[in-house]
C-alpha positions as CSV (number, residue, x, y, z in Angstrom):
1,M,271.0,44.2,-115.4
2,N,267.5,43.0,-114.3
3,E,267.0,46.3,-112.6
4,D,267.8,48.3,-115.8
5,V,265.4,46.1,-117.9
6,E,262.7,46.5,-115.1
7,R,263.3,50.4,-115.2
8,M,263.0,50.5,-118.9
9,R,259.8,48.4,-118.9
10,T,258.1,50.7,-116.3
11,S,259.4,53.8,-118.0
12,L,257.7,52.5,-121.3
13,G,254.7,51.4,-119.5
14,L,255.0,47.9,-120.6
15,T,252.6,45.7,-118.5
16,G,251.6,42.0,-118.5
17,S,248.2,43.1,-120.0
18,L,250.0,44.5,-123.0
19,H,252.0,41.3,-123.5
20,A,248.8,39.3,-123.2
21,H,247.0,41.5,-125.7
22,L,249.8,41.1,-128.1
23,R,250.0,37.3,-127.7
24,H,246.2,37.3,-128.3
25,R,246.5,39.5,-131.4
26,A,249.4,37.5,-132.7
27,R,247.4,34.3,-132.5
28,R,244.7,36.0,-134.7
29,L,247.1,37.4,-137.2
30,L,249.4,34.5,-137.9
31,G,248.4,32.4,-140.8
32,P,249.2,28.7,-141.3
33,A,252.5,29.6,-143.2
34,A,253.7,31.9,-140.5
35,R,252.8,29.6,-137.7
36,R,255.5,27.2,-138.9
37,L,257.9,30.0,-138.5
38,M,256.9,31.7,-135.3
39,D,254.3,31.2,-132.6
40,S,252.2,33.9,-130.9
41,E,254.5,34.1,-127.8
42,D,257.7,34.7,-130.1
43,A,255.8,37.3,-132.1
44,A,254.6,39.2,-128.9
45,Q,258.1,39.2,-127.5
46,A,259.7,40.3,-130.9
47,A,257.0,43.3,-131.0
48,L,257.9,44.3,-127.4
49,L,261.6,44.1,-128.2
50,C,261.3,46.1,-131.4
51,G,259.2,48.6,-129.5
52,V,261.7,49.0,-126.7
53,E,264.6,49.4,-129.1
54,T,262.9,52.1,-131.2
55,P,260.2,53.9,-129.1
56,P,258.5,57.0,-130.5
57,K,260.4,60.2,-130.0
58,D,257.4,61.8,-128.2
59,G,256.5,58.9,-126.1
60,F,252.9,57.7,-125.6
61,P,250.2,60.2,-124.5
62,N,248.1,57.4,-122.9
63,D,247.8,53.6,-122.7
64,K,245.5,53.4,-125.7
65,A,248.1,55.0,-127.9
66,R,250.9,52.7,-126.4
67,R,248.7,49.6,-127.0
68,G,247.9,50.7,-130.5
69,W,251.6,51.5,-131.3
70,F,252.7,48.1,-130.1
71,T,249.9,46.3,-132.0
72,R,251.0,48.2,-135.3
73,V,254.6,46.9,-134.6
74,L,253.4,43.4,-134.1
75,T,251.2,43.5,-137.3
76,N,254.3,44.7,-139.3
77,L,256.6,41.9,-137.9
78,I,254.0,39.3,-138.8
79,R,253.6,40.6,-142.3
80,D,257.3,40.8,-142.8
81,V,257.5,37.0,-141.7
82,G,254.8,36.3,-144.2
83,R,256.5,38.1,-147.0
84,R,259.8,36.3,-146.3
85,Q,258.0,33.0,-146.3
86,R,256.7,33.7,-149.8
87,T,260.1,34.8,-151.0
88,V,261.7,31.6,-149.6
89,I,259.1,29.6,-151.5
90,E,259.6,31.4,-154.8
91,L,263.4,31.2,-154.5
92,D,263.6,27.5,-153.7
93,P,266.0,26.0,-156.1
94,T,264.1,22.7,-156.3
95,H,260.9,24.6,-157.2
96,L,262.8,26.5,-159.8
97,A,264.4,23.5,-161.4
98,T,261.0,21.9,-162.0
99,S,259.1,25.0,-163.0
100,N,260.3,25.2,-166.6
101,T,259.4,21.8,-167.9
102,P,256.6,21.7,-170.6
103,S,254.3,19.5,-168.5
104,T,254.7,22.0,-165.6
105,R,254.0,24.9,-167.8
106,A,251.0,23.2,-169.3
107,S,249.8,22.4,-165.8
108,R,250.3,25.9,-164.6
109,N,248.4,27.2,-167.8
110,E,245.5,24.9,-167.2
111,E,245.2,25.9,-163.5
112,S,245.4,29.6,-164.5
113,C,242.5,29.1,-166.9
114,N,240.6,27.2,-164.3
115,A,241.2,29.9,-161.8
116,Q,240.1,32.6,-164.4
117,H,237.0,30.7,-165.1
118,L,236.1,30.5,-161.6
119,L,236.7,34.1,-161.0
120,N,234.5,35.0,-164.0
121,A,231.5,33.6,-161.9
122,L,232.1,36.4,-159.5
123,S,230.7,39.9,-159.9
124,P,233.3,42.7,-160.4
125,R,232.9,43.9,-156.9
126,E,233.4,40.4,-155.5
127,R,236.5,39.9,-157.7
128,D,238.0,43.1,-156.5
129,I,237.4,42.3,-152.8
130,V,238.9,38.7,-153.2
131,R,241.9,40.1,-155.2
132,M,242.5,42.9,-152.6
133,H,242.2,40.8,-149.5
134,T,243.8,37.4,-150.8
135,I,246.4,38.6,-153.2
136,E,247.3,42.1,-152.2
137,D,247.0,41.1,-148.4
138,L,244.9,44.3,-147.6
139,P,243.0,44.3,-144.3
140,Y,239.1,44.7,-144.6
141,E,239.4,48.1,-143.3
142,E,241.5,49.3,-146.2
143,I,239.3,47.4,-148.7
144,A,236.3,49.1,-147.2
145,S,237.7,52.6,-147.4
146,R,238.8,52.1,-151.0
147,L,235.4,50.8,-152.1
148,G,233.4,53.2,-149.9
149,I,231.6,50.4,-147.9
150,Q,231.4,49.3,-144.5
151,V,234.1,47.0,-143.0
152,G,231.4,44.3,-142.2
153,N,230.0,44.5,-145.7
154,A,233.6,43.9,-147.0
155,R,234.0,40.8,-144.8
156,V,230.5,39.3,-145.8
157,V,231.1,40.0,-149.4
158,H,234.6,38.3,-149.3
159,H,233.3,35.2,-147.4
160,R,230.3,34.7,-149.8
161,A,232.6,35.1,-152.7
162,L,234.9,32.5,-151.3
163,E,231.9,30.1,-150.7
164,K,230.8,30.8,-154.3
165,L,234.3,29.8,-155.6
166,R,234.4,26.7,-153.5
167,S,231.0,25.5,-154.7
168,R,231.8,26.3,-158.3
169,A,235.2,24.4,-158.0
170,Q,233.3,21.4,-156.5
171,S,230.7,21.4,-159.2
172,D,233.2,21.7,-161.9
173,D,235.2,18.8,-160.5
174,A,232.2,16.6,-160.3
175,P,231.9,14.0,-163.2
């Protein structure tokens, strides 16, 4: 059995460095909510297992392609965990039972108005970047290509917009 597994690993070119790369990448990709469900080692192993079970038909032309493909598998697995976590929170019966009371609706309405007030302090470009990255969960690369800007610029605008929102929220809370 171990010989079969080892033969399969070598035929796919699975090395310790690929596993280490996937663990490192998983640590960077896992957010706080997903970390409660999965650690980086589990994510790396799940990506390797998924990749071994369904390898590309044509194989890998080189190590860079293999590494990129397994990184994409890992990214998709982690995104799925995050989506499942959001679904679990949304479908929690205790959350649903309290979500329809008048006080809860009023509180949500007030929070929504406050959030909209804070977002109005941002420029349209900053709002778009915050929406795409925070709500739509798009990577900076996709945001940059959609807006026709550099990836670094998208990161900086997002960071500065969040700083602006934080300072505005703190100044609104101050008496």
